[in-house]
C-alpha positions in Angstrom: 0.0 0.0 0.0 2.8 2.3 0.9 4.6 1.6 -2.4 1.3 2.1 -4.3 0.8 5.4 -2.5 4.4 6.5 -3.1 4.3 5.6 -6.8 0.9 7.2 -7.2 2.2 10.5 -5.8 5.4 10.2 -7.8 3.4 9.7 -11.0 1.2 12.7 -10.3 4.2 14.8 -9.6 5.8 13.7 -12.9 2.5 14.4 -14.7 2.2 17.8 -13.1 5.8 18.7 -14.1 5.0 17.6 -17.7 1.9 19.8 -17.7 3.8 22.8 -16.2 6.4 22.4 -18.9 3.6 22.4 -21.5 2.2 25.5 -19.9 5.5 27.2 -20.2 5.6 26.4 -23.9 2.0 27.6 -24.2 2.9 30.9 -22.4 5.8 31.5 -24.8 3.6 30.9 -27.8 0.9 33.1 -26.3 3.4 35.9 -25.7 4.3 35.8 -29.4 0.7 35.6 -30.5 -0.6 38.4 -28.3 -2.2 37.2 -25.1 -1.5 40.2 -22.9 -2.5 40.8 -19.3 -2.3 37.3 -17.7 -0.1 35.7 -15.0 -0.6 32.1 -14.1 0.5 31.1 -10.6 0.9 27.3 -10.3 0.4 25.2 -7.1 4.2 25.1 -6.7 4.3 28.8 -6.5 5.9 29.3 -9.9 4.6 32.3 -11.8 4.2 32.1 -15.6 3.8 35.4 -17.5 1.6 35.1 -20.6 2.1 38.7 -21.5 3.3 42.1 -20.1 1.5 44.1 -17.5 -0.8 41.5 -16.0 -4.4 42.6 -15.6 -5.6 39.3 -14.4 -3.9 36.6 -12.2 -5.1 33.0 -12.2 -4.0 31.2 -9.1 -4.2 27.4 -9.5 -5.0 25.8 -6.1 -5.2 22.2 -7.3 -2.8 20.0 -9.3 -5.8 18.5 -11.0 -6.5 21.8 -12.8 -3.1 21.7 -14.5 -4.2 19.0 -17.0 -7.4 20.9 -17.7 -5.3 24.0 -18.5 -3.6 22.1 -21.4 -6.8 22.3 -23.4 -9.3 24.4 -21.5 -12.7 25.7 -22.4 -14.3 28.7 -20.7 -16.6 26.3 -19.0 -13.7 24.3 -17.6 -12.1 27.5 -16.2 -15.4 28.7 -14.8 -16.1 25.3 -13.1 -12.6 25.3 -11.6 -13.3 28.8 -10.2 -16.7 27.8 -8.8 -15.1 24.8 -7.1 -12.3 26.8 -5.6 -9.6 25.0 -7.6 -8.5 28.3 -9.0 -8.8 31.9 -7.9 -9.2 35.0 -10.1 -7.5 38.3 -9.1 -8.6 41.3 -11.3 -11.7 42.3 -13.2 -14.0 39.3 -13.9 -15.1 40.8 -17.3 -11.4 41.0 -18.4 -10.7 37.6 -16.9 -13.4 36.0 -19.2 -12.0 37.6 -22.3 -8.5 36.4 -21.4 -9.9 32.9 -20.6 -11.3 32.8 -24.2 -7.8 33.6 -25.6 -6.2 31.1 -23.4 -8.7 28.4 -24.6 -7.9 29.4 -28.2 -4.2 29.2 -27.6 -4.6 25.8 -26.1 -6.5 24.5 -29.1 -9.7 23.8 -27.2 -12.7 22.9 -29.4 -15.7 25.2 -29.3 -18.7 23.4 -27.9 -21.6 22.9 -30.3 -23.6 20.0 -28.8 -27.3 19.4 -29.2 -29.1 20.2 -25.9 -29.8 17.0 -24.0 -33.1 15.8 -22.7 -35.5 17.6 -24.9 -39.0 17.5 -23.5 -37.9 17.8 -19.9 -40.2 20.8 -19.3 -43.0 19.4 -17.2 -44.7 21.9 -14.8 -42.9 20.2 -11.8 -39.5 20.4 -13.5 -40.0 24.0 -14.5 -41.1 24.9 -11.0 -38.0 23.2 -9.6 -35.7 25.0 -12.0 -37.2 28.4 -11.2 -37.0 27.7 -7.5 -33.3 26.7 -7.8 -32.5 29.9 -9.6 -34.4 32.3 -7.3 -34.0 30.7 -3.9 -30.7 32.5 -3.4 -32.9 35.3 -2.1 -34.4 38.6 -3.0 -31.7 40.6 -1.2 -29.0 39.0 -3.3 -30.7 40.2 -6.6 -31.5 43.6 -5.1 -27.8 44.2 -4.4 -26.9 44.3 -8.1 -30.1 44.9 -10.2 -31.5 48.3 -10.8 -33.9 49.9 -8.3 -37.0 48.3 -10.1 -35.3 44.9 -10.0 -35.8 44.3 -13.7 -33.9 41.1 -14.4 -33.7 41.3 -18.2 -31.9 43.1 -21.0 -32.0 46.9 -20.7 -32.2 49.4 -23.6 -29.4 51.9 -24.2 -30.2 54.8 -26.5 -26.7 56.2 -26.4 -24.7 53.8 -24.2 -24.1 56.5 -21.6 -27.2 55.8 -19.5 -27.1 54.4 -16.0 -28.5 50.9 -15.5 -31.6 52.4 -13.9 -32.2 54.8 -16.9 -31.7 52.0 -19.4 -34.2 49.7 -17.7 -36.8 52.4 -17.7 -36.1 52.9 -21.4 -36.6 49.2 -22.0 -39.9 49.1 -20.2 -41.1 52.1 -22.2 -39.8 50.5 -25.4 -41.9 47.4 -24.7 -45.0 49.5 -23.8 -44.7 51.6 -27.0 -44.4 48.5 -29.1 -47.5 47.1 -27.5 -49.3 50.4 -28.1 -50.7 50.3 -24.6 -53.6 52.6 -23.9 -55.6 53.4 -20.7 -58.1 50.7 -19.6 -56.5 47.9 -21.6 -55.7 44.6 -19.8 -52.1 43.4 -20.0 -50.7 40.0 -19.1 -46.9 39.8 -18.3 -45.7 36.2 -18.4 -42.7 35.5 -16.3 -43.1 38.9 -14.6 -40.1 38.7 -12.2 -40.5 41.2 -9.3 -43.3 43.0 -11.1 -41.3 45.8 -12.8 -43.2 45.7 -16.1 -46.6 45.3 -14.6 -46.1 48.3 -12.3 -44.5 50.5 -15.0 -47.3 49.8 -17.4 -50.1 50.4 -14.8 -48.5 53.6 -13.5 -47.4 55.2 -16.8 -49.9 53.8 -19.4 -53.0 53.3 -17.4 -53.5 49.6 -18.1 -54.8 46.9 -15.7 -51.8 44.6 -15.5 -51.5 41.0 -14.3 -48.1 39.3 -13.9 -47.5 35.6 -13.4 -44.4 33.9 -12.0 -43.3 30.5 -10.7 -41.1 32.0 -8.0 -42.6 32.4 -4.6 -39.8 34.8 -3.7 -40.8 37.0 -6.6 -44.5 36.7 -6.1 -44.3 37.8 -2.5 -42.0 40.7 -3.0 -43.8 41.9 -6.2 -47.1 42.2 -4.4 -45.5 44.0 -1.5 -44.0 46.5 -3.9 -47.3 46.9 -5.8 -49.1 47.7 -2.5 -46.4 50.1 -1.3 -46.7 52.0 -4.7 -50.4 52.3 -4.3 -51.1 50.3 -7.5 -53.1 47.4 -6.0 -56.2 48.5 -7.9 -54.4 48.3 -11.2 -51.7 45.6 -10.9 -51.3 42.2 -9.3 -48.8 39.3 -9.5 -50.0 35.7 -9.3 -48.1 32.5 -8.6 -49.2 30.7 -11.8 -47.8 28.5 -14.5 -48.5 29.9 -18.0 -50.0 26.5 -18.9 -52.7 27.2 -16.3 -53.4 30.7 -17.4 -56.2 29.9 -19.8 -58.2 28.0 -17.2 -57.5 30.8 -14.7 -58.5 33.8 -16.9 -60.5 32.5 -19.8 -60.1 32.9 -23.6 -59.5 36.4 -25.0 -59.1 37.9 -21.6 -56.2 40.3 -22.5 -55.7 43.1 -25.0 -51.9 42.7 -24.9 -49.3 40.2 -23.7 -45.7 40.6 -22.9 -43.1 37.9 -22.1 -39.7 39.2 -21.2 -36.8 36.9 -20.5 -39.0 33.8 -19.9 -39.4 31.7 -23.0 -35.8 30.4 -22.9 -37.2 28.1 -20.2 -40.2 26.9 -22.2 -38.4 24.1 -24.1 -38.2 23.7 -27.8 -40.9 21.0 -28.0 -43.2 23.2 -25.9 -43.0 26.3 -28.2 -46.3 25.4 -30.1 -48.1 25.0 -26.7 -46.6 28.2 -25.3 -47.5 30.4 -28.4 -50.9 28.7 -28.7 -51.8 29.6 -25.1 -50.8 33.2 -25.6 -52.9 33.3 -28.8 -56.0 32.0 -26.9 -55.5 34.5 -24.1 -55.4 37.4 -26.5 -58.3 39.1 -28.2 -58.4 39.2 -31.9 -55.7 41.6 -33.3 -54.2 41.8 -29.8 -50.5 42.4 -29.7 -47.9 40.1 -28.2 -44.2 40.9 -27.5 -41.8 38.1 -26.9 -38.4 39.1 -25.6 -35.9 36.3 -25.2 -32.5 34.8 -25.8 -31.9 32.8 -28.9 -29.3 30.4 -30.3 -27.2 31.6 -33.3 -27.0 28.0 -34.5 -29.6 27.2 -37.1 -30.1 23.8 -35.5 -30.6 25.3 -32.0 -27.4 24.0 -30.6 -25.3 25.8 -27.9 -22.2 27.6 -29.1 -19.4 29.2 -27.2 -16.7 27.3 -25.4 -19.0 25.6 -23.0 -20.9 28.6 -21.5 -24.3 27.0 -22.2 -23.3 23.8 -20.4 -22.0 25.8 -17.4 -25.3 27.8 -17.2 -27.3 24.6 -17.4 -25.3 22.9 -14.7 -24.9 25.8 -12.2 -27.3 28.6 -12.9 -30.6 27.8 -14.7 -31.2 24.1 -15.4 -33.2 23.0 -18.4 -32.8 26.2 -20.4 -33.2 25.6 -24.2 -32.5 28.3 -26.8 -34.3 28.3 -30.2 -32.9 30.0 -33.3 -34.8 33.0 -34.4 -36.2 31.2 -37.4 -37.9 28.6 -35.1 -39.4 31.4 -33.0 -41.0 33.1 -36.0 -42.1 29.8 -37.5 -43.8 28.6 -34.4 -45.5 31.9 -33.8 -46.8 31.9 -37.4 -48.0 28.3 -36.8 -50.2 29.6 -34.0 -51.9 32.4 -36.1 -49.6 35.2 -35.2 -48.5 37.8 -37.8 -45.0 39.0 -37.0 -44.6 42.8 -37.5 -41.3 43.7 -35.9 -38.1 41.8 -35.0 -35.3 43.7 -33.2 -32.0 42.3 -32.0 -30.8 43.6 -28.6 -27.5 41.7 -28.5 -25.3 44.8 -27.8 -27.7 46.0 -25.2 -27.5 42.7 -23.3 -23.8 42.6 -23.4 -23.8 46.0 -21.8 -26.5 45.1 -19.3 -24.7 42.0 -18.2 -21.5 44.1 -17.8 -23.3 46.5 -15.6 -24.6 43.6 -13.5 -21.2 41.9 -13.2 -19.5 45.2 -12.2 -22.2 45.9 -9.6 -22.0 42.4 -8.2 -18.2 42.7 -7.8 -18.7 46.0 -6.0 -21.1 44.4 -3.5 -19.1 41.3 -2.7 -18.1 42.3 0.8 -21.7 42.9 2.0 -23.0 39.8 0.1 -20.7 37.3 1.8 -23.1 37.0 4.7 -26.1 36.6 2.4 -24.7 33.9 0.0 -22.1 31.2 0.2 -18.7 31.6 -1.4 -19.7 29.0 -4.1 -22.9 30.9 -5.0 -21.0 34.1 -5.4 -18.4 32.4 -7.5 -21.1 30.9 -9.7 -22.7 34.3 -10.3 -19.5 36.2 -10.8 -18.5 33.7 -13.6 -22.1 33.6 -15.0 -22.6 37.3 -15.4 -19.1 38.1 -16.8 -19.2 35.0 -19.0 -22.6 35.9 -20.5 -21.6 39.5 -21.1 -18.6 38.2 -23.1 -20.8 35.6 -24.9 -23.2 38.3 -26.1 -20.4 40.6 -27.1 -18.9 37.7 -29.2 -22.2 36.7 -30.8 -22.3 33.3 -29.2 -25.9 34.2 -28.3 -28.5 36.7 -29.4 -31.6 38.2 -28.0 -34.7 39.4 -29.9 -37.9 41.3 -29.3 -40.5 39.8 -31.6 -43.7 41.8 -31.9 -46.8 40.0 -33.4 -50.5 40.3 -33.6 -53.2 37.6 -33.3 -54.6 37.1 -36.8 -57.1 34.3 -36.8 -59.4 36.1 -39.2 -58.6 37.8 -42.5 -58.7 41.6 -42.8 -56.6 44.7 -42.0 -53.9 44.7 -39.4 -55.3 47.7 -37.6 -51.7 49.0 -37.2 -50.1 52.2 -38.7 -48.4 51.7 -42.1 -44.9 52.5 -40.6 -43.2 51.6 -37.4 -42.6 55.3 -36.4 -44.9 54.8 -33.4 -42.4 52.5 -31.8 -39.9 55.3 -31.4 -42.2 58.2 -30.5 -41.5 59.4 -27.0 
């Protein structure tokens, strides 16, 4: 046993030394190829410079990470960070960009695998996934979201807006696209903490109903609605969209919004999802679907393992359709699509705001969340910002009208009305 233990340790040391030598060669290649701003500190204490003027330091805490570093993906590095096998010193947003370059230098393949387990999206599984994501607590999200706690892509007219200003601009952008008018009834599917419902009720005079699967969101949203004096015009219900038709009845709403929710519907459930929205809307009612999409025509995840990391650690069971599938399935449920807008640069910027705000609040959040939870979210927000900037993902607002009967659209001939303030 002693000999086996000794030989095992000896073999691991030899393997580690071989990997360290390989990393030295990779560092030399990287310096020549332009990978600035990274220092790698090995478990032995040796420091490898990948370029001049290090902005980011990766400290390897575990010999097992050395083999991973020979051919890493961003997902590998993020998982090592979450597990505490490596530490990051420096800006997380910059660390992710450097990690991508490190992966490219190491010859790591880009992930493009078909999402597993299609059809997993039962009501029970979706409820469990939402609970997993939001059970970290309202105070955690409050620390780095805007004051309205809008947990979706903001809208930047110039790029110089604060996060709060950009989220208000997004809510107005959605309300204008939906042509909301006083007295109309609005349903917001996947309403979060009620930001859209409250904004539409207060500023556009509608009667708004939001639905969510998160008990944390449901409780806080209704508290915020009551505190704002909007209880006669807005409410949030704990309700699955699949139960909405039996709860409200057919054609109960003039307008429907769904912002940052349909990524969790499931590819096979898209006809059901869009069909339920159609049945809830009056004829010629408007529907705005705002959600993340795959850039792969076959709906496969792309981007050095980021999708796999998110599925494992952040939001289980997410599935991203390509834009063509979104439009096709909407058309299949008697929707006429009027406007399609990519918000990809807006989401890269939004996520960068969130990542920066989270980093600034780390000292006060250490009592509210575990170290592992904080590591997961630091990697997630910075990694997603980079992913949208690189076009590994996209996000679209698709505006459509229920058209089950022939005739005029009832809309203006141009889209100028979307941009009128």
